[in-house]
N, C-alpha and C positions, 0 to 999 in steps of 0.2 A: 530542630535541634536533634543531632544524632547522639550516639552513645558517649561520644567524647564530651558532650555537654552535660549529660546526666549521670556520668560515672567518673570516679577518680581511681586510677590504678595505683597499686603499691609500687614503691621504688624498686623493690627487688625483681619486679617483672623484667626489667631491662638488664639484669645480670644473667647473661646467657649461660654462664657456668652452672647456675642453679638448675638449668634444665636437666643436666646429667646427674644432679644430686638430689633428685626428688624422692629417692629411696633412702630415707634417713637411717643412719647406723646408730643403733642404741649405744654401742660401745664407744663410738667417737664422740657422741654428745656427752656421755657419762664422763669421759676422760678429757673433755674440753677441747676436742679437736674438730668438732662438727661445724657446718656452716652457721653463721650467726643467726639465721632465721630459725634454726632448730636449737642451737645451744644457748641463745639468749632467751631466758624464760619469759620476759616481758613481750619480746617480739613474737615468740612462739604462741603464747596464749592470745595475743592480739590478732594473729592471722589464722588461728585454728578454729574450724567449725566444730562445735561439740554437739554430736548427735545425742538423741535421747539415750541410746545404748551406752555411749561413752560416759554420760553423766551418771547413768545407773551403776556402771562399773566403779567409777570414782567414789560414789556414795557407799557402795558395798565394801570397798576396800577400807575406807575410813571407819565404817562401822565395825569391821573385823578387828582393826588394830585398837579400837576402843573397847573391844571385848563384847561387842553387841552383834546382832545378826546371826544368821545360821551358816552363811557361806564363808569358806576360807580359801577356796580354790576358784579361780576365774579363768577358765580356758577361753582363749580368743580365737575364733574360727573364721578364716576367710582365705581365699587364695591371695597370691601376692598382689599388692596394690589395694588391699581392702581396709587399710587403716590400722592394722594390728600394732605395728611398730610405733606409729604415731600416738596411739593410746598409751603405750608403755612410756613414751617420752613425756606425755602429760602427767603420768604417775610420778615419773622421776623428778620433774620440776616441782610437782606439788609437794613432794617429800623434802627436796633440797631447798627450794625457795617457795614455801607455801604462800607468802604474801603476794607473789606474782599471780597466783590463781584468783586473787580477789577481783580482777578485771572480768573474770568469767562467772565466778560464784563466790561471793564474799563469805557466806556461811561455811562452805567447804574449806575455804582457805583457813579460817579460824580453827576448824576442827583438825586439819592437818598439822597446824602449828601446835595445838594442844596435845596431839597424839605423840609427837616427837619420835616417830618410828625410825628404826634403822633401815638401811637400804642394801640389798644384795642384787647385783646385776650380773646375769649369766648370759652372754651373747655368743651363740655358737659360731659366729663369724670372727670372733676375737680370740687369739691364742693367749692374750693377757687375762681375759675374764673367764675363758673356758680353756685352760691348759689341758694337756693330755699326756699320756705316756710318750707319745711320739714328739710332742712339743711342750715340754714342761716349762714352768715359770720359776725362775730363780729369784728369790727375794732376799738374798744374802744369808740369812740365818737358816733358811730351809728352802726346799724346792717343792713347788706345787705341781702335782702330776694328774689331777682329775678335777671334774666339775665340782664334786663334793668337797674336795680339798680347797677349791677356790672359794666356795661358800663360807667354809670355816675361816679361811684366811681373811675374807672381807669383813667378817664379824669379829676379827681379832682373836679367834679361838682355834687357831690351826691345830693346836695340840689335841683338841677333841677328836679330830679325824686323822691324825698323823699316821696311825697304823693302817687305816683303810686306804688313805691316799697312797702310801708307799706300796701296799699290797695290791692295789688296783681293784679292790672289791667294794661294792656299794655298802654304805653304812645302814644299819638297821633303823627301823622306825623309832625305836626307843633312843638310839644314839642321836638321831636327828632332833628328837624332842628335847634331849638334854642340852644339845647345842643351842637351840633356840630359846629355851627357858621360858620365862614369863614376859620377856621384853617384847614390845611390838616390832615385828620385822616384816618388811615387804620385800618379797623375792620376785624379781622380774626375769623371766626366761624367754629368750628370743632365738629363732633359727636353730632350735634344738634338734629338729628332725634332720635337717641338713648335716648337723654335727654328728649325729648317730650314724647317718649313711656313710660318712667318710671312713668310719672304722669297720663297719659291717662289710664293706666291700674290700677290705684290706687283704693282702696276701699273708700278713702276719697273724697267726692264730691268737696271740696275746691281745693284739689290737681288736680283733673280731670279738674276743671275749669282753674287752673293755666296752665296746659298743653295746653289747647286751646288758652290761652292768649299768650303763647310763640309763637305759630304759627302766631297769629295776630301781635305780636311785629315784627317778621321777615318781614312780609308783609309791615308793616308801615316803618320799617327801610330801606328796599330797595327802597321804594317810597321816603323816606326822603332824601336820598343821591343824588337823581337825581338833577343835576344843582348845586351841591356843589363841594368842593375839597375833599370830603370824599369818601372812597371806602369801599365796603363790599365784602370780599372774603369768600364764604361759601361753605362747602363741603356737598354733599349728596351721599349716597350709592345707586346709580342708574347707570345702564349701558344701553346705547341707541345703538341698532343695527338696523339701518334702521328705520322702523316704530315700531319696537318692543322695549319695555323697560323692563329691568330685575331689580328686587329689592331684597334686603335682606328680607327674609320671616319674621324675628322677628319683624321688624318695617316697613313693607311695607306700611301700611296705613298712618303712620306718614310721611314717606318720600314723598308719593304722595301729602299729604296736603301741605307740605312745597314746593314741586315742583310746585304745582299749585299757591301757594301764591307768589313765586318768579316769576313764568312764567307770571303772570298778569302784571308784571312790566318789567321784562327783559327776553326776549325769548332766547337770546344767552347763550350758556354755553361752558365750556372748559373741555377737557379730558387731564389730565397731561401727560399721557403716552399711546401711542398706542402699538399694538402687537410688532411692529418692535423696539420700544424703549427699550423693556425689555432686549434685548441682550446688548444694550449699557449700561444699568444700571448694568448688571452683570459684563461687562468688566471693567467699571469704579469703581464700588464698591469693586471688588475683586483684580484687577490687577493695580499695580502702573505703569507698563510699558509693552508694547507689541511691539516687534521688527517687524515692518511692512515689511521690506525687507525679513526677514526669513519667514514670512507668505506667501508672494508672491512666494517664492521658494517652500514652501510646497504645495501651491495650484497647481503650475505647475507640481510637482512630482506626486501628486495624480490624477490630470486630465489625465496625461499620463497613469497611472496605470488603472484608470477606463475605459479609451478608449481602451487600449490594451487587457483588460480582460472583454470585453463587454459581452461575453457569461456567465460570472459569475455575474457581477454587473448590467447588463441591460443597455438599451440605455439612460434611464433617469438619470443615475448616473452622467454623465458628466454635465448635466444641474444643478443638485442639488449641485454638487461640485464647481460650479462657484461661490457659495456664501461663499466659505471658507475664502477668504480674508476679508470679512466684519464680519464674525462670529467668526473667530479664537480668542482664542484657543479652541473654542467650535466647535465640528463637527456639520455639518448641521442636522444630525439625532438626536443629543443630544437636540438641540433647539426644533426640532419638537416634540420629546417625552416630554420634559419639558413643552412646551406650552399646550399639551393635558392634562397633569397631573394637572396643576394649573388652567386650565379653565374648565375642566370637573369634577374635584373633588369638591363636594359641601362644603367640610370643609376647602378648601384652599383659600388663598387670592393671587391673581395672581402674582404681582411683588414681594411682600413681601416673599411669600413662594418659589417662584422661586429662590430668593436670598438665602433663608435659606437652601434649598436643595443643591444649587450649592456651597455654602460655605463649607458644610460638604464634598461634593464630591471632591472639589479642595484641601481642607485641607488633606484629606486622601491620595490623590495622592502625595502631597508635603511631607507628613510624611512617605511615602513608598519608597522603592528602585526603583520603577518603574518610567520611564520617557517617557510617551506616546507622540505621536505627537499632539493628541487632547484629549479633554474631550469627552468621548464616552458614549452612553446610558448605556453600561454595567458597567460603573464606579459608577452608582447610587447604593449605598449599601442599598438595600431594608431591609436587616436584621437589620441594625442599624437605619434606618429611618422608620421602619414599623409603629410606632405610628403615625407619621406624614402622611406617604403616604397611609396607609390603614385606620387608624382610625376606627370609628364605621361603616362608610359607606361601607367600603370594607373589613370588618373583615373576611368575608367568604373566602378571598383569603389567609389568614394566613397559612392554611395547604399547599397551593401551595408553598409559600415561604419556609416553614420549610422542606417539604418532597421532593419537586422537585428542587427548585432553589439552596438550600444550603445543599442538601443531594445527591439525585440521580444525578443531573447535575454535582455537584462538584466532585463526585467520578469518573466521566468520563473525567475529565481533564479540564484545563482552557478554552479551545476553546468551548467545549460543554457548560460549565458554562456561558461563555460570550454570546453565542447564546441564551440560555434559559433566561438569565437576560434581554437581549435586547428585546426579544419578550414579556416578562412579563411587563416591564415598558411601552412598547408601547401600550399594549392592555388591561391591567387590568381595566383601568378607564371606559371601555365600559361595565363593569358589567357582568352579567350572559348571555353571548352571545352564542346562539345555532346555529347561522348562521354567515358566514364570512361577516364582514363589509368591505366596500371598503378601509377603512383606515388600515385594518390589513395587515401586511407585507407579500409580496411574497418572494420567494426564493432569488430573486435579491435584494429586500429591506433588507432582513436579512444580506446578504453579505455586503451591504453598511453600515448597522448599526454596524457590528461586526469587519470587517477587519481593522486592524491598524498595522503598521509595527512593533512596539515593541512587540505586542502580537504575531504577526507572527514569530518573531525571537525567542521569549520565547518558543513557541510551535513547532518551526521548521516546520511551515506550509506555504502553498501557498494559494492564494485566493480561489481556488477550494476546499481546505480542509474545508473552512467554510461551504460549502454546504454538505460535508460529515458529519461534526459535526451536522448540522441541521437534517440530516437523522437519526443520532444516537439519538438526542434529541426527534425527532418525534416518534421513535420506543420505547425508553426506559422510557421517562418521563410519569408520571401518568396523569397529568392534561392538557397536551398540546393537541390541536386539530388541524386538518388540513382538509380543504375542498376547492375545486376549486383553489388549489394552494396557499391558504392563511393560515397563522398560527396564533394561539392565545391561551391564557390560559383561562380556565373557571372553576369555582369551583363546577362542578357537580361531583357526586360520580363516581370516575374513574373506568372504566371497568378493567384496568390492576390490580388495587388493589383487585378487586373482584376475578379475575383469580388467583392472588397469594394466596389469602385466600383459594380459592377452592383447589389449588394445595396441600395445607397442609393436605387435607383430602384424597388425593389419596394414596392408599396403596402401599407398597414396591413391592408387586407381580405385580400389575397393571403396575407400572412404569417400572419394569424390563422387563416384556413382551413387552411393547411398545418399549423399547430400543432395545431389541433383534430383533424385526421386522425391526427397522431402520438400525441396523447393517447388517442384512441379505439383505436388499434392496441395501446397499452400497457394499456388498461383491464383486459383479461382475459388477455392473452398476454405472454410475455417479449419484449424488444426483438428485432426481426428480425436485428439485428447479432450476437446471441448464437448464431444458428444453430438455436435451438429454435423450432420452428413450432407445437408442440402447445400448446393452451390449458391453462393451469394449473388444476388441480383446486381448485375453490372449495368451502369447507365451509359457508358461511353464506348468501351473497347469491344470490337467485334472479334479481335484476335489477341490472344495472350500466349506468348511463347518464351520458354526458357532457352536462351542461346546467347552467344557472345559474338555472333556474326550478323551482318545486315539481313533483312528479310528477302526471300527470293522473288517476291512479287511486289508490284507497285500498283496499289488499288485505292480507290476513293473510299476508304474506311479507316477508322481509328484503330491503331494497333499498339500493344504494349510489349516491349522486349524486357524480360527480366534477365539481366546479365550476371552470371554467377562468378564475377571477379571484379576487382578494382579496375576502373577505366581511366585512360588518359583523355584529355580533351579531344585529341584526334580520333581516338576510338569512338568516343561519343558522337562526334560529328559524322563519322562514316555510318554509324548505326541509324542515325536520324535522317540523313540526307542522301544516302546511297542505297542501291539494292545490292544483292549478293554478288552481282557481276561487276560492281564498281561503278555503275552508271548512276548519274544524278537522277533523283526521283522527280517525277512530275508532281506527284501529290506530296509536296514538301512539308505539309502541315498535318501529318497524320500519325507520326511515330513518336512515342514517349519511351524513355528507358529508365527502369528502376534498377539501381545497383548499389553495392556497398562502397563506402568511401574509405574504410579502415581495413587494411590487410590483416591486422592482428585479430580483429573480430571475425574475419572470415576464416582465419586459421583455427580459431576457437570452434567454429562450426564443424570443421574437419575433425577436430579432436572428439567432439560429441558424436559424430557419425562413426568414428572408430570405436568408441565405447559401446555404441548400440550393436555394432557387428560383433564385438567381443562378448557382449552379454548373450547373444544368440549362440555363439560358439561354446561358451562356458556352460550354458543351460544343458547342452547335450552331454556334458561330462560330469554332471553333479553326482551321479551314482558312483563314479570312480573316485571323485575327490573326497566325498564324505560317506564313509561306510556306516556310521551310526545314523539310525533313522531319525532320531529327534534332532540331531545337529543338521542333518540334510533338510529336514522340514523347515527349520529356522532359516537356513541359508537360502533355500528356495524362495521363501517369502521375501527375504531381503533382496534377492536378485530381481524378483518380479517388481518390487517397489522401486528398486534402482533403475530398472529398464523404463518403467512408467515415468519416473522423474526425469530421466535423461531425455526421453522422447519429448516430454512436455517442454523441457528446457531447450532442446534443439529447435522446436517450432517457434518458441518465444524468441530465441536469440536470432533466428532467421528473420523474423519480423523486425527485430531491433537493428539487425546488421544492415538490411537493405534500407539505408537511411538517406538516399539521394535520388532525386528525380531529375532527369534531363529531358528537355523538350525544345522544339524549334522556336526561334524568336528572330527579331530584326534589330540590328544595332542602330545607333543614332545616325550612322552614315547610310543606313538602308541595306546593309549586308545581312544575309542570313547567317545565323550562328546558333550553336547549341548552348542553351542557357541551363543552369542548374540551380536547384533549390533544395534545402534540407527537408526531410520528411518527418512528420510526427505520427508514429504508428498508433492509430486509435481503432482501426478496423481489424478484422481477423483473417483477411486474405490479402495477398500482395496486390492483386488487381484493384481491390477497393481502397487499399492504402494509397495507391498511385492516383486513383480518381479523386479521393478526398484531398490529397496534396495539391493536385492541379486546380481544384475548385476553391481551395482555401484563399482567403483575402490576401495572404502573404504572397501567393503565387499568381492567382487570378488568370490562369491559362485555360480554364475550362468553365463552362456553364452547364451544370448537370441537372439542376433542380428546376430552375425557372429562368426565363429570358423574356423580358418585356420588349415590346416593339420599339420603344424609344431608345433603349440601350442597343438593341439590334441595329437600328438605323444608324446610331452613332458609330458603332463598330465598323459598319460598311463605309461610312463617310471617311473614316480614318484611312481607308485605302482608295479614297476618291470615287466611291460608288454611292450615288444618291438615288435611292429607289423611290423616294417620295416626291421630291421637287425637281428631279432631273428629267431628262428626255429619253433615257434608254429604257428599252423594254427587254427584260431578262426572264428566262425560264427559271422555274424553281430549281432545276438541275444545275443551271449556271450559277445561281446564288450559292447553292451547296458547294459547288466547285470552288468558289472563292475561299470558303472555309477550309477546304481540303488542300488548297495549293498555296495560300498566303500565310507565311509564318508569323506575320504581324497580327493575325486574327487568333482568337481563342479556339480551343476545341469545343464544338457545339454539336451534340447529336442531332440527327435529322428531325426527330420529333419536336425538339425545341425550336428549330428553324421554322418548321411548319406552324407551330403554335404562335411564334412571333409574327409570321406573315398573316395568319388568320386574325390576330389582334390588330394588325395594321389595317386590314380590310374593315374590321368592326369600327375602328377609329377614323375611317375614311381617309387614311394617309396614303393608301395604295388600293389598286383594284386588281382583279384577277380576270384574265380572259382565257376561256377554254372553248376552242373552236369559235363559233359566232356568239357565244354567250359571254356577257360582261357581268361580273360580280363586283358590285360596289355599294351604292346606297340601297337601302331596303325600301321597297315600295309597299305602302300601307293601303288598306281599304278605308273608306270614309268612316266606318264604324270603329276602327281600331287605330286611331291616331295617337302616338305616344307623346309624352312631354319632352323626352330626350331621344334624339334619333341615333341610329347606329347603322353600320354597314351590314351587308348580307353576304358573308363569305360562303363558299361552297362547303358541303359537309365534310369533304376531305380534299386535300390537294394532291395533284399528281406531278411527276417530274417535268412533264411537258407543258404544264400550265404556265401562262405568261403573266409575270408581275408587272403591272402598269403603274406609273406615277399617277397621282390622283387626277391631274388635269386631263391626261390622255384618257383615263378611265371615264371621266365625265363626258368628254367629247364623244367617245364611242357609244356611251350609253344614251346620250341625247339623240344620236342618230337613230336609235332604236325606239325612242319614245315619242314618235310623231303621232298626231291624232289620226285615228283610223275609224272607219265604220265597217261593221260586219253584220252579216245576216245570221240570225240565230232563231230557229224555230219560227221562221216566217216573219221575223221582226228585224228591224234595222237597229243595231246597237252602235252608238257612237262611243268610242273609247278615247279618253284624253287624260293628260297628266297635269296636275296642278301642284304648286307649292303653297302651303298654308303658312301665312305670316299673320299671327294673331287670328283675327276673324276674317282676313281677306285671302282671296285666292289669286294666285298668279298662274295664268295658263303657261305651261312650260314652253309651248310652241311660240308664244308671243315674246319670249325673252331672247336676248342675244346669247350666243354660246358662252361667252365669257361671264356674263352676269348669271346665267343659269348654273354654270359650274360652281361659282362661288355660293350661290344661294342653296344649292343642293347639299352643301356641307353644313348648312345652318337650319334649314326648315324642312319639315316632313314632306316627303313626296307621296302624293295620293293618286291612286288610279280611280278615275271616275267613269262610270258607265251610264249612258242615258239612252232610253228608247226613243226613236224618232218615228212618228207616224207619217203618213203620206203628206207631203207638203214641201215646205222650203226649209233649208238649213242655212243659218247665217254664221259665218266665221270671220272674225276680225284678226288682221295681221298688222301689228301686234295688238293684243287685247289690253296691254298696259303700256303707258308711255309716261315719261317724266322729263321735264325740261323747265327752263326758266320762265318767269311770268311773261305773258304776251307773245310767247314764241308760236310760230306756225308749225303745225305737225301734220303729217299725212299718214292715213291708215287705209290699208286695202281691205275691202269688204267682199268676201266670196259668197255668191248666191248659188247654192247647190240644190238641185231638185231631189226630193226623196219620192221615189215612184215616178209616175209619168206626169209631167207638168208641161202643158202646151201654151198656157196663158202667159200674157205679158204681165209682169208684176212691177209695182211702184215701190220706190224706196224713199223713206223720210228719215231725217236726222234731227236730233234735239239741239244741235249747235253746229254752226259751220255749213259747208256745202258739200254735196256728193254728186259725182258725175260718172256714168249717166244716172239719171234719176229713175230710169225704168229699163226693162229688158226682159227677154225670155231666157229663163235659166237653162243651162248654167252660164253665169257671167260674173265679171269682177268689176266693182265700182271703186272709185277713189274718193275717200272722205278727207277733206281738208278743213282744219279748224284752227282758230287762234286760242291759245291757252289763256285762262283768266289771269288778271294782273296780280291777284292776291295769292300768296303761297298757301298751299293746302292740298287736300285730296278731293277729287271730284269724280262724278260718274256721268257719262253721256251715253245716249241710246241711239241706235239705228234700228228702224222697224220696217217690216215688209208686210204688205197687205195681200194675203192669199187665203181665202176661205176663213182662216183664223189668223190673228196677228202673230208674227214671229219677230223676235227682236234679239239684238246683241248689245252688249254693254262694253263701253270703253272705260277702263280705269285710268285716271289721270292724276299724276302727282306733280303739282307745281312747286318747284324748289324755291326755298328761301335761301338765305345764306347758309352754306353747308357747315354743319357742326361735326367735328371729329372727336370721338371719345377714345381715351387711352384705357384699354381694359387690362393690360399687363405689360411686363417688362422681361427682357432676356438680358442677363448680365454676363459678360465674358471674362471678368477680372475678379479675383478673390477679394482684394482690398475694396474695390468699388462696390462689390456685392455687400460687404459689411457696412459700407457707408449708406447704401441704398436702403438697407433694412432699418438703419437708424433714422433715415430721413422720412421714410414712409412706414409708420408703424402698422398701417392697415393692410400691408402686403401679406398675401398668403403664398407660401412656398409650394410649388407644384412638383418640380423634380430638379435634380442637380447631378452633375457629373464632374469628376476631377481625376486627372491622371498625373502621377509622379513617376519620373524615370531618371535614373542616373546609372550609367554603365549597365550592368546586368540586373540592377535592382529596379523593379517596376511595381507600382501599386496603383490600382484603379478603385475609386470610390464612386458608388452610384446609390442614390436614394430618392425617395419620393414621399410626398405627403407628410413630411416631418417639420419640426420647427426650424425656420431658416437659420437661427442662431446655432442650433445643434449641428446642422450640416457644416456651417462655416468653421465651427470649433473642431469638428471631426477632421476637416482638411488641415487645419493648422496643427492639430495634434499629430497627424500622420507626418507632416513635414518636420515637426520637432523630433519625433522618434527616429525617423530615418536619416535626418540630416540633409534631406533634399530641399533646396531652397527655391528651385525653379519648377513651376507647374508645366507639364507637357501640354495639358489642355484643361479648360475649366468652362463650365456654363451653369447658370442657375436661372430657372424660369419661375417668375412670380405672376400672380394676378391680383388686381385690386378687388377688395370686397365690393366696392361700388366704383364703376367706371368714372374716370376723371376727364374733365374738359382738357383738351390739348393745351389751351392757353394757361391752364392752371399749373401744368407740370413742365411745360416746354423750357422755360428759363432754367429751372432746377436741373433738368436732365441734360441741358447743354454743357454742364460742367463735367459730365462723365463721358469719357471717350469710348467705353466698351458697352454702352447700354443701347439696346434696340427696343423700340416701342412696338407693342402689339396694339393696333388701333382698329376702330370700326367707325364708319360714317353714319351720321344720323341726319 
C-alpha cells in the first residue's frame, strides 16, 4: 500500500489557484475577500497546524485582554513565509468567531468569548486599513490620513485623533491610552516595515516625515498598552539566529528602526514556526488524514531494508529513517532537500514556498498512476517549477534542467532520471560550486534519497542498482560533478559537451583507423580496460587477420578473418572460398569470417572512435578552456573518466557488434556454400568468440575440446572415408587434409585429430604403420596379462605415419609374429606368441589369419620365451583344430634339431597315425587322426624319444551344434530405437549419434554412456525446437547386460527393419 492508501488529501489541494494565494492577506481576510481556506474560520482552524509558539502567543493575548499576565506586546519575528500573517489570522478568527477555535483549543475558545475584545487591524499592504497622506481613506463624514487615524476610526473614536491625523504627527502615549481606555482591544499590525519604507524613500519631504512618524507611533503604541487590557501583535521580517539577525534587504533599515522602537519597550519576541514545525504545517495543510499505524509499519519495513543493505545505504540511513513516523508521508530526504531550497534560495519564503512546492508535488503524485510509499526528492518536478525553484538567482542552472535532467537522464531510464533529479534538487541552491560541500550527497546518500519500493518495482531494480544508475549518471550527464565521493551539479561549461562538439570535426578516415586499431587489439587479446594483458589461448586459429579482402595465401591451417564491415552473401563466399587473386582455394574448409550484421551498430562504433579522438584533442586544450584551477581539476577528472568509459564502451560494443560467424558448408545438393550463424559473445577476444560460436551445439562446426574416435570415424564416413572397416591406407597428413579441404567436415585442430587416431588404436579400430613397425594390439608378458586388452599406439604420431584399417593392421602384424629361435648368451631361446582364452593358450602360428585377426581383438596376446637345451624341438602346425565329430584332420609335425643331432629319432602319437614314424632331424611328419564323436575339448600328444622325451600337444575342439549369442544391437531409426528400448529393458546404451539438417540449419547430437531414454528425448526435443522433421542421420548402439540366444530374439528383431545384431559364436 502506497501513500494513496494510508493518506487522504484535502480537497483544496486540487485548486491550483491556491498555489499562488499561499501568502494570505490579513486585510483581505478581515474584509471578507480572502480565499475560503483562510476566510472561513472553521476551514482555517481545521487545516492549520498550531505550533507551541502559536499556542503560547494566543494564550498570552487572551491573558492580556483578561487583564492578566505581564506581556502586552507580542512582536512576531521571521522572514517571509515564517507563519507571521497566519498567526495574525488565527488571532483575528479567535476574536471574531471564537467558537471556531474550539476545534483546536476549547478552553481558549471560551476565554476569547468571555473576553469580548475589540479588534483593530492595520495591514501595511492595504490603503483601506493603513491609509496615508498620499492615499487617504474617505469615510463620508471625514477623511482618514494616517495609521493612527485608522486605529481610532476602527474603534469608532476618530475624533480622539482627528487633530493628529490631519496634522500628520504621531499621537502621544497618553493620547493613545485615552483612546484605548479600559476596554480589551487587540491590535494586529502586519507589513508595517514595508509600509514605512514606501514613505521614507519618497521624494516628498512631508511623506518622508510621515514615515518617521509611523515609527514613532509604533513606539508610542507599544508603550501605551503597557498596564492596560490592550494588546499589540506586530510582525517584523527579521530572523534571529543566535546573535545574528537577518533582514529583508529591501527594507532592512526600516525593520531595524521598528525593531529598536519595540525593543525599547518589549525585549521578548515570538517566532510562529521553527524548522521542525514546517513539516507539521505541510502535513496539516495538505493531508486530511494520515494512518499512523500504516506509517509505523512502513517505518519498520524500511528500517529493516536500510539495515540489511548497509553496504548500499550506509550506517547513517537507519538513524535518518527513524524519523519516518514523524515525517511521513514525506521521506526524510525530501524534507532535508526542501528545507535547503527554501532557506538558501534568496527568492523563496520558507514555510509559504515549502507549501507551494509540496502542493504541486503531491498533486502530481495524486493525479498520476504512481503510488509511492513516500514523497521523495525526485518527485520535485523542476521542469514544471523552474520559475519558482530557479528564478533569476539560479537561472544559470536552466541548461542543466533542460539538457541533463529532462533529456540525457530521462533517456537512460527512470532510475537514472530519479538519481539525477535527487542530486540536482539537493545541490543546486549551493550555486556555482567547484569543490564538494559537506552537504553534497555521497553514494550512500544518493541511494537513501532515491530508493523507494514502487520505483524499484517499476524499474525491476534492487538497492544496489541505484548505485549502478549513479555510475551511469556520473559518466553520461554533462553537468554532474564528482570529487572525494560526493556528487553535485554545477553550471560550468561541461567538458563532455566540448568533447562531443570536437567529435563532429573528426574525419571519417581518422575514426575508421582508430576503430580498426581497437578491433585489432581485441582480435586475440581481451580489452585493455579489463586489466588482462595476456593473449587468450586459442584452440583453433593459426592466423587471425582484420581485413575485408580474401587472404593472400592458401594453406592447410585454420584462419579467421575479422571483417570490419557488413558483408553481403557474395562478399562472404569470396572471403571463404577464394584467395586474394580470385582463385578458388584448395583448402576450402579452413577460413571462418566474423563480421557485424547491423550497419547501425557499426556506425555507433565509429561515433565512439570519434569521441575518443576528440577526448585526446580536448585534453591538450584544458588549460586554455578552463582558467580557474579548481574548475580545471574537476573537468580533467570528468574527462579522464569519460575517456575510460568510452574506451570500455567501445571495446564492449565491438564485441557485441561482431555478431555473425560465416564458415564453409555443403548444401543438400552437395554444393559448397558460405553458411552463417549468430554469435553469442561470452569470451573477451574476437578470436575466442568465433571459436566458441563454431564449437557451440547450435553451430557444431568445430571440435575444440575433445573428439572421440567413434565421432571422428562417423565424420569421415560422412564423406565416404572408412578408416576402420575399409581397405584404404591413408597417411595422417592425408586424413588431416580431408578436414582442411572438405566443407562438409567440421574444423578440427591437429591435436584432436591425433588424439582421435590414438584412441582408435587403443580401441583396436585402426592400426598405425611407421616404416616396418606395426602399432596395433599390445603384446603382454606372461606375468602381466590384463583383464581388458587395449591397443598400443606410438607415443606420438607423425604426418607420414600410415593409418591402417584394423584387418590390414592385423594381417601385417601377424606376419611379424612368427615363432623364432634366437641364441642369447650361449642359449637357444624360442619365442612364440599365444592368445590366452580363459586358461587355454592358442598358439598364434597355428591359427588362420582370419581367425587370428578376430581373436586378437578379443583375447590378450602374450609373448612367451622358452629356453631349449640340446635335443629336439617339436612344432605342430596347427596346434589347435576344431571340426565336427568324427572328422579326419591332418597336422604337420616339424622335428627340428637343437644343436647337433645325428641319430634317428622315433615318433609316437596318442591318437591316430603319423608318417614317417622315424627319421633324422630335421624332418616333417604328417599326423592324421579322426576326431572323437562327442563334442567337447580334447588334448592329444605327439612324443619323440631322444635322450629325454620331447612332446607337443594338439588342442582339439569337437564342435556340437553351433550356438550364436546376441551381445548387442545397432539401431538406425529413431522410432525403432524407442521401441527397442521398451521391448528390451535390460539394454545398456553405449553411444548414439543424430544429425538434423534443413537448409542452412544444421544440428548434430552425440552422446555416450547415458540413459537411452534421455538420448531419444534429446533428439525429439531438438526436432521440436527446430521444426526439422527429418533426420539426416541416426544411430544408437546398445549392449545386453547378459548376451541372449539368437533364437530368443530373432523373431522379435525381424519386425524391425533398421536393427543390426552384434553377435558372437559359442
